[in-house]
C-alpha positions as CSV (number, residue, x, y, z in Angstrom):
1,M,-181.5,15.0,-70.4
2,T,-184.6,13.1,-69.1
3,K,-187.0,14.9,-66.7
4,R,-188.2,13.0,-64.0
5,R,-191.1,14.1,-61.8
6,S,-190.6,14.8,-57.6
7,P,-193.1,12.8,-55.7
8,A,-195.4,14.8,-53.9
9,T,-194.4,16.2,-50.5
10,S,-195.4,18.1,-47.6
11,V,-192.7,20.5,-47.4
12,S,-193.5,24.1,-48.7
13,A,-191.2,24.8,-51.8
14,T,-193.7,26.8,-53.7
15,A,-194.1,29.7,-55.9
16,S,-197.9,29.9,-56.1
17,T,-198.7,32.7,-53.7
18,P,-199.5,35.5,-55.5
19,P,-196.5,38.2,-56.3
20,A,-198.3,41.0,-54.3
21,K,-198.2,38.7,-51.4
22,R,-194.7,38.3,-51.1
23,R,-191.2,38.5,-52.4
24,P,-190.1,37.5,-55.5
25,I,-187.9,34.3,-55.5
26,V,-185.0,34.0,-57.2
27,M,-182.8,30.8,-57.4
28,V,-178.6,30.8,-57.5
29,S,-177.5,27.7,-59.2
30,S,-173.7,27.8,-58.8
31,T,-170.8,25.2,-58.2
32,V,-169.5,26.4,-54.8
33,Y,-165.6,25.8,-54.7
34,G,-163.2,29.0,-55.5
35,I,-166.2,31.8,-55.4
36,E,-167.9,31.6,-51.6
37,D,-167.2,35.1,-51.5
38,F,-168.8,35.9,-54.5
39,L,-171.9,34.0,-53.3
40,D,-171.9,36.0,-50.4
41,L,-172.0,39.0,-51.5
42,T,-174.6,37.9,-54.3
43,Y,-177.0,36.5,-51.4
44,V,-176.4,39.9,-49.5
45,L,-176.9,41.8,-52.6
46,L,-180.6,40.0,-54.2
47,D,-181.6,39.9,-50.2
48,G,-181.2,43.7,-50.4
49,L,-183.3,44.4,-53.1
50,G,-186.1,42.4,-51.5
51,Y,-185.5,38.9,-53.1
52,E,-186.1,35.9,-51.1
53,V,-182.9,33.9,-52.6
54,W,-182.6,30.2,-52.5
55,M,-178.9,29.6,-52.2
56,S,-177.8,26.0,-51.5
57,H,-174.4,27.5,-50.1
58,K,-175.9,29.5,-48.0
59,G,-178.5,26.9,-46.9
60,T,-181.7,28.8,-48.1
61,M,-183.0,26.2,-50.5
62,P,-186.2,24.5,-49.5
63,V,-185.7,20.7,-48.5
64,D,-187.5,17.8,-48.1
65,P,-185.3,15.3,-46.5
66,K,-187.4,12.7,-48.2
67,L,-185.8,13.4,-51.3
68,S,-182.4,13.4,-52.9
69,N,-180.7,16.2,-53.8
70,F,-181.4,16.2,-57.2
71,D,-185.4,15.9,-57.1
72,N,-184.5,18.6,-54.5
73,C,-183.3,20.8,-56.3
74,E,-185.2,20.1,-59.7
75,R,-188.2,20.9,-57.5
76,C,-186.8,24.4,-56.4
77,V,-186.3,25.2,-60.1
78,N,-189.8,24.3,-60.8
79,N,-191.3,26.4,-57.9
80,C,-188.8,29.8,-58.4
81,D,-189.8,32.7,-60.2
82,L,-186.2,34.0,-61.6
83,F,-183.6,31.9,-62.0
84,L,-179.7,32.8,-62.0
85,G,-177.3,30.6,-62.9
86,I,-172.9,30.7,-62.8
87,I,-171.1,28.6,-64.6
88,T,-167.8,28.6,-63.1
89,P,-164.4,26.4,-64.3
90,Q,-165.4,23.9,-61.7
91,Y,-168.4,21.5,-63.0
92,G,-169.3,20.6,-59.6
93,T,-170.2,17.6,-57.5
94,G,-173.4,15.4,-57.3
95,V,-172.6,13.6,-60.8
96,D,-175.4,10.9,-61.6
97,K,-174.3,8.4,-63.8
98,K,-178.1,7.4,-64.7
99,S,-179.0,10.8,-65.4
100,G,-176.1,11.2,-68.0
101,G,-173.2,11.8,-65.7
102,V,-174.4,15.7,-65.2
103,S,-173.5,17.4,-62.4
104,I,-176.1,19.1,-60.1
105,T,-175.9,22.6,-61.2
106,H,-175.7,21.5,-64.7
107,R,-179.1,19.5,-64.3
108,E,-180.6,22.9,-62.2
109,I,-179.4,24.9,-65.0
110,S,-180.6,22.7,-68.4
111,E,-184.2,22.2,-66.2
112,A,-184.4,26.0,-66.0
113,I,-183.9,26.3,-69.8
114,S,-186.1,23.4,-70.5
115,Q,-189.2,25.2,-68.5
116,Q,-188.4,28.6,-69.8
117,K,-187.5,29.9,-66.8
118,S,-186.8,33.6,-66.1
119,R,-183.0,33.7,-66.0
120,W,-180.0,35.4,-66.2
121,I,-176.7,33.4,-66.3
122,L,-173.1,34.1,-65.9
123,A,-170.4,32.4,-67.7
124,H,-166.4,32.7,-66.5
125,D,-164.2,34.0,-68.6
126,H,-161.9,30.7,-68.3
127,V,-165.0,28.7,-69.5
128,V,-165.6,31.4,-72.4
129,F,-161.6,31.3,-73.3
130,A,-161.7,27.7,-73.5
131,R,-163.9,26.9,-75.5
132,A,-163.0,29.7,-78.0
133,F,-159.5,28.2,-77.8
134,L,-160.6,24.6,-78.5
135,N,-162.6,25.5,-81.5
136,K,-159.4,27.8,-82.8
137,L,-158.0,24.0,-82.8
138,Q,-160.7,22.7,-85.0
139,L,-162.0,20.8,-81.8
140,A,-165.7,22.4,-82.1
141,G,-168.7,20.4,-80.4
142,K,-168.5,17.7,-77.9
143,P,-167.8,14.4,-80.2
144,A,-164.4,16.4,-81.6
145,R,-163.4,16.6,-77.8
146,P,-163.7,12.9,-76.1
147,K,-159.8,12.1,-76.1
148,L,-158.8,15.4,-74.0
149,T,-158.2,15.2,-70.4
150,L,-158.2,18.2,-67.6
151,A,-156.3,16.0,-65.2
152,D,-155.0,18.1,-62.7
153,N,-156.1,21.0,-64.5
154,R,-156.0,24.2,-62.2
155,I,-157.9,26.5,-65.1
156,L,-160.8,24.1,-66.1
157,D,-161.8,21.1,-64.4
158,D,-164.1,19.3,-66.5
159,L,-164.8,19.9,-70.3
160,R,-168.6,19.6,-69.3
161,C,-168.2,23.4,-68.0
162,I,-168.0,24.4,-71.7
163,E,-171.0,21.7,-72.7
164,L,-173.0,23.4,-70.0
165,Y,-171.9,27.0,-71.4
166,E,-172.6,25.9,-75.3
167,E,-176.3,24.5,-74.1
168,V,-177.2,27.9,-72.3
169,I,-175.8,29.8,-75.6
170,Q,-177.7,27.4,-78.1
171,A,-174.8,26.8,-79.9
172,A,-176.4,24.2,-81.7
173,T,-179.1,26.1,-82.9
174,P,-179.1,28.5,-86.1
175,L,-178.1,32.2,-85.0
176,P,-181.5,33.6,-86.0
177,D,-183.4,30.6,-84.3
178,R,-181.9,31.4,-80.7
179,V,-183.7,33.1,-78.1
180,G,-183.0,33.4,-74.5
181,N,-179.2,32.5,-75.1
182,W,-177.7,35.2,-73.2
183,A,-174.6,34.6,-70.8
184,Q,-172.6,37.6,-69.4
185,T,-169.2,36.8,-69.4
186,F,-167.2,37.8,-66.2
187,R,-163.8,37.8,-64.6
188,S,-164.0,38.7,-61.2
189,P,-166.8,38.9,-58.3
190,D,-166.8,42.9,-59.3
191,E,-167.7,42.3,-62.7
192,G,-170.4,39.7,-61.7
193,Q,-172.1,42.0,-59.2
194,I,-172.4,44.8,-61.8
195,F,-174.6,42.3,-63.6
196,V,-176.6,40.8,-61.0
197,L,-177.2,44.7,-59.3
198,A,-178.3,45.8,-63.1
199,Q,-180.4,42.8,-64.1
200,F,-182.2,42.0,-60.9
201,S,-183.1,45.6,-60.0
202,R,-184.5,46.7,-63.4
203,Y,-186.5,43.6,-62.5
204,L,-187.9,44.6,-59.4
205,E,-188.3,48.2,-61.0
206,A,-190.5,46.8,-63.8
207,H,-192.8,44.7,-61.3
208,A,-193.4,47.7,-59.2
209,F,-194.2,50.0,-62.5
210,L,-196.7,47.1,-63.4
211,K,-198.0,46.5,-60.1
212,D,-198.9,50.5,-59.5
213,N,-200.2,51.5,-62.9
214,F,-202.0,48.5,-64.2
215,P,-203.4,46.8,-61.2
216,P,-205.4,43.0,-61.7
217,A,-208.6,43.7,-62.7
218,S,-210.2,42.6,-59.3
219,Q,-207.8,45.0,-57.9
220,A,-208.5,48.2,-60.7
221,P,-211.0,50.9,-59.4
222,R,-214.3,50.8,-60.6
223,S,-215.6,53.5,-63.0
224,T,-218.3,55.6,-61.6
225,P,-221.3,56.4,-64.0
């Protein structure tokens, strides 16, 4: 994927404010079709935990009307503190042939990986199972699957869902060299919510502990002579 720089803009979409002065920003990247209720619950959960949630489904993404959808999304990835990616059996819209034909969601997750963002990824069981099934048929990897078609398929609408999953788990990298490649499989909204609650509540607990016990040098109490 070729990274493009977004033009300068006056619309605020930044995480430059010190974390102690604001809520941590988490960006949720996902297709919407078929998981609307799951996204609604995820928004309520993260907001209730104390995060500022950037989610296109809820209309909370900072949007500059002068930029394209791709550039707005890339800019949000740049400026969020944390990233939650959800891979579903629907590949998503906004496919841009000039950028390699990938969807907006695919591009957002790729950008988060490229930037080494603190990220958590959920992958639907249909995607994980489809990849394992094709591998058993000796159709492992993108070059082995070019002639397959998923027209009118209700389980998985595009093989690039599998390619995105393989990018997340770093399938092309030797196993000992993989870092940050965790992808949590989920079958139902309830399973997804368990993962989100466990991971993001722990992050806030750790952040609060560090803030209380290891304040920045400028805020640390001065020792008396």
